[in-house]
C-alpha positions, 0 to 999 in steps of 0.5 A: 517497514511493514510495521511503520506502515501499520502504525501509520495506518492505525494513527488516524483511528487512535488520534480521532479519539483525541483531535477532532477529525475536522481539525487542520492538525488532523487532516495534516496528520492523516496526510503525512501518515498516508504518505509514510504508509505509501512510502515505507515498504517501497523505500525499505525495498529500494535499500536492497534493490539499489545495489543490484539494479540501475535506476532502482529509485523507480521502485519507490513510486511503483510500490507506492502506486501498487499500494495506493490501488491495492489497498482500497480493495478489502475496504471496498469489499467489506463495505459492500456486504450488507450489514445483515449478512452472515458472518461467513459472507464477511469472511469470504469478502475479505478473503477475496478482496484481500486476494484482489489486493494482492493480485493488484499489487503484484501486478504493479510491482511485477510490471515495474520490476520487469521494466527495471530488469530489462533496463538493466540487461540492456545497460549491461549488454 
């Protein structure tokens, strides 16, 4: 699932050399690739969770939301570093923004998992 997400993330950059980024085809591919990125990991995890938790399908949108809010962090973190900055500044910005991404994704998916587990324990009682 992570490999699929990576491939879909790279697809627009690769296709930009072949298809005009302003074309409707490119925009359609970008939308589809974005949806696959957001749904791939949560769907793969759901395949296991569905055997353990009732209503596990909620994991898919929760995971997609987590990545939707978390993925921009490294891009923004690197983008705010001035081009003339030393390499170490870019490295530190990448590390810190990557950590921020992990915190965001972990907080959202953690919240969702706690909710699913509570619902399962209430249903089992």
